[in-house]
Structures are given as C-alpha cells and as structure tokens.
C-alpha positions in Angstrom: 121.7 77.9 113.0 125.0 79.7 112.5 125.4 78.9 108.8 123.1 80.9 106.5 120.7 78.5 104.7 119.0 81.4 102.9 115.9 80.8 105.1 113.0 83.2 105.0 109.4 83.3 105.9 108.0 80.6 103.7 105.3 82.6 102.0 107.8 85.3 101.0 109.2 83.2 98.1 105.7 82.4 97.0 104.7 86.1 96.9 106.1 86.7 93.4 107.1 90.1 92.2 104.4 90.1 89.5 101.8 89.3 92.2 103.1 92.1 94.3 102.9 94.5 91.4 99.3 93.3 90.6 98.3 93.8 94.3 99.8 97.4 94.2 97.9 98.2 91.0 94.7 96.8 92.5 95.1 98.7 95.7 95.7 101.9 93.7 92.6 101.2 91.6 90.5 100.8 94.7 91.8 104.0 96.2 91.1 105.9 92.9 87.6 104.3 92.8 86.9 105.6 96.3 88.3 109.0 95.4 86.1 109.3 92.3 82.8 108.1 93.7 83.0 109.8 97.0 84.8 113.1 96.1 85.1 113.4 92.3 88.6 114.8 92.9 92.1 113.6 92.2 93.3 115.4 95.4 91.3 112.9 97.5 93.5 110.0 96.4 96.6 110.9 98.5 94.3 111.4 101.5 92.8 107.9 100.9 96.2 106.2 100.5 96.0 104.6 103.9 92.9 102.7 102.6 95.0 101.4 99.7 97.7 100.3 102.1 95.2 98.4 104.2 93.7 96.8 101.1 97.2 95.8 99.9 98.0 94.2 103.3 94.6 92.3 103.1 95.7 90.9 99.7 99.0 89.9 101.2 97.2 88.1 104.2 95.0 86.2 101.8 98.0 85.1 99.7 99.7 84.0 102.9 96.6 81.9 103.9 96.5 80.3 100.5 100.2 79.4 100.8 99.7 77.8 104.2 96.8 75.7 102.9 99.0 74.6 99.9 102.0 73.9 102.1 100.0 71.9 104.6 98.5 69.7 101.8 102.0 69.1 100.3 103.6 68.4 103.6 101.0 65.7 104.3 102.0 63.9 101.0 105.6 64.4 102.0 105.3 62.6 105.4 103.3 59.8 103.8 106.2 59.3 101.4 108.6 59.4 104.4 106.6 56.8 106.3 106.7 54.5 103.3 110.5 54.9 103.0 110.9 54.3 106.8 109.1 51.0 106.3 111.6 50.2 103.5 114.5 50.6 105.9 115.6 54.2 105.4 116.6 56.3 108.4 114.4 59.3 109.1 117.0 61.7 107.7 117.5 59.7 104.5 113.8 59.3 104.1 113.2 63.1 104.1 116.1 63.5 101.6 114.8 60.7 99.3 111.2 61.9 99.3 112.3 65.2 97.7 112.4 63.3 94.4 108.8 62.2 94.7 107.7 65.7 95.7 109.5 67.3 92.6 107.7 64.8 90.4 104.3 65.5 92.0 104.5 69.3 92.4 107.5 70.6 90.4 110.8 71.9 91.7 109.4 75.4 92.5 106.7 74.0 94.9 106.9 75.2 98.5 107.5 71.7 99.8 110.4 71.2 97.4 112.1 74.4 98.4 111.7 73.5 102.1 113.1 70.0 101.5 116.1 71.6 99.8 116.7 73.7 102.9 116.3 70.6 105.0 118.9 68.8 102.8 121.4 71.6 103.1 120.8 71.7 106.9 121.5 68.0 107.2 124.6 68.3 105.2 126.1 70.6 107.8 124.9 68.3 110.7 121.9 70.3 111.9 119.5 67.9 113.7 116.4 66.9 111.7 114.2 67.8 114.7 115.6 71.4 114.7 115.0 71.8 111.0 111.4 70.6 111.3 110.8 73.0 114.2 112.4 75.8 112.1 110.0 75.0 109.2 107.0 74.9 111.5 107.9 78.4 112.8 108.5 80.0 109.4 105.5 78.5 107.7 103.0 79.3 110.4 101.2 76.0 109.7 99.7 74.5 112.8 99.7 71.0 111.4 103.4 71.1 110.6 104.1 72.4 114.1 102.1 69.5 115.6 104.1 67.0 113.5 107.4 68.6 114.5 106.6 68.2 118.1 105.4 64.6 117.7 108.5 63.7 115.6 110.8 65.3 118.2 109.2 63.3 121.0 109.2 60.1 119.0 112.9 60.6 118.1 113.9 61.2 121.7 111.8 58.4 123.3 112.0 55.8 120.5 109.2 53.8 119.0 107.8 52.8 115.6 108.7 55.9 113.7 107.0 54.8 110.5 103.7 54.2 112.3 103.9 57.5 114.2 104.5 59.5 111.0 101.7 57.7 109.1 99.2 58.3 111.9 100.2 61.9 111.9 99.7 62.2 108.2 96.2 60.6 108.5 95.4 63.1 111.2 96.6 66.1 109.2 94.6 64.8 106.2 91.4 64.7 108.3 92.0 68.2 109.5 92.5 69.4 105.9 89.4 67.8 104.7 87.3 69.2 107.5 88.7 72.7 106.9 88.0 72.5 103.2 84.4 71.4 103.8 83.7 74.3 106.2 85.4 76.8 104.0 83.2 75.6 101.1 80.2 76.5 103.3 81.7 79.9 104.1 82.3 80.6 100.4 78.7 81.6 99.9 78.9 84.1 102.8 82.1 85.6 101.4 80.5 86.0 98.0 77.5 87.7 99.5 79.8 90.1 101.4 81.7 91.0 98.1 78.3 91.7 96.4 77.3 94.0 99.3 80.6 95.8 99.0 80.1 96.5 95.3 76.4 97.4 95.5 76.9 101.1 96.6 79.1 101.8 93.6 76.6 100.1 91.2 73.8 102.3 92.6 75.9 105.5 92.4 77.0 104.7 88.8 73.4 103.9 87.7 72.0 107.2 89.1 75.0 109.2 87.9 74.7 108.0 84.3 70.9 108.1 84.4 70.7 111.6 85.9 73.8 113.5 85.1 74.5 116.2 87.7 72.2 114.7 90.3 75.0 114.4 92.9 76.9 117.6 92.0 75.8 119.3 95.2 77.6 116.6 97.2 81.0 117.3 95.6 81.2 121.1 95.3 80.3 122.3 98.8 81.6 121.8 102.3 78.4 120.2 103.7 78.3 117.8 100.7 82.0 116.8 101.2 81.4 116.4 104.9 78.3 114.2 104.2 80.3 112.0 101.7 83.1 111.7 104.2 80.6 110.3 106.7 79.3 108.0 104.1 82.8 106.8 103.2 83.6 106.2 106.9 80.3 104.2 107.3 81.1 102.2 104.2 84.7 101.4 105.2 83.5 100.5 108.7 80.9 98.1 107.3 83.5 96.5 105.1 86.0 96.0 107.9 83.3 94.6 110.1 82.2 92.1 107.4 85.8 91.0 106.8 86.4 90.6 110.5 83.3 88.4 110.9 84.3 86.2 108.0 87.9 86.1 109.3 86.7 84.9 112.7 84.5 82.3 111.2 87.4 81.1 109.1 89.7 81.1 112.1 87.3 78.8 114.0 87.7 76.3 111.2 
C-alpha cells in the first residue's frame, strides 16, 4: 500500500492514554510494594524497576488479548451483515461499505470494527483490492478467525462461487469458535482467581505479623544476611508468579 491509510496495529488505538497512565501507576505501585515489604527501603525501588516494566508489559498483553476477543466478536457480526447484503444483490465491496452503518449503530463509531471498516472504505476508494485489505486487517489485528476468513474470502473471490453462503458459513464457524473459547475461559477464571489470591497471600501474612508484632522483621532489613535472605525470598516469589502466569497462559492458548 503506497498511500498512507494511517494504519497501525489494531490494539494500539484501543490502548488509550488514560489506560496507559493507569498501567504505569499500577506498575509503579507494585514496584513500591515489593520494595517496602522485602527491603523497607526507597533505594530498592530503582533496582526493582525491571519488575515494574515486566508487570506493565503484562497489563499491555492482557489488554491486547481483550481487544482481540472484542474485535473477533464484532467482525463476526460484520460478516453476517455482509452476507445478508450480498443476498440482497450488493457486491462484496459495497456490502462491506454498507455494513459500516449497521456496525456504528450496534457498537458506536469508536468501536474497533468501525475504525477498521473506515480504513477499508478509504482503501477501496483508492482502488486497493478488498482481499488485500482483509489480509492487512488480519495481520494487524492478530485475530486467527479474521485471518481464516481473509484466506477463505480470497479463494472464493478468485475461484468464484456463492459468496453469500461462503461468508455466512464462515460467520457461523467463527461464532462456534468464540462460544467454545468463552466456555473454556469461564472454566479457567476460577484458576486465575486462585492464582491471584496466592500472589496476594504473602503480603497479607507479612502485613498481619508486622502490625501485630512491630519490629518482628527488623533483623531482616538492617543486616546483610537479612537482605540476602529477603532477596532470595523475592526471587522465589517472582519465580512462582511467573510460573503460575505461564501455566495459565498455556492453558488459555490451548483454548
């Protein structure tokens, strides 16, 4: 595409500045919490800044995943509307242009699918093939279902056939995949909650003992052996958190 359509990774325009600021504040808070509970020193915070960066990136990945789920669901409704318009006699290009009105009514003009349909409209206006625009959307969004649809659409467009029936069957298939993923993620929600509770428990125990017995942990913060021991505890805690997140991520990926 030689003409600039102001394209970007799809999740970037859904990653609002206020969300970025909130993520930075949260990551800084987590870093400060670790510095306080494990070292009782403000000087530990700069040393723990890589932990905050990793935590921030984790928030960003979660936001990206939520975007992809939202985009996939909206895209399914979009291609269902396109299939209906094709049956009414519209061409594929005009059907995608026309369904933008329905998507704005359903989700609002700032919805991801509406932004992408606007990019698609501008691309068609400068004679970029619809197949290329759909492939571009699939690559930028990272949605597997959109990628599958783009490939199916390209083959159907090249080889001919009942385009409306092909698109509708693709929408039904995407819908079944979404429903299955949601059911499995509901089952995993309990495991994720248990992991979050386990992450918070050490801080709850430390806070309870510290407030109940002031000075009980002082020897761990004011001597080299104590600092070394707490560093080992911190490494074990972070390792356990990363391992738990990795297990949950693998279980989610299999969905």
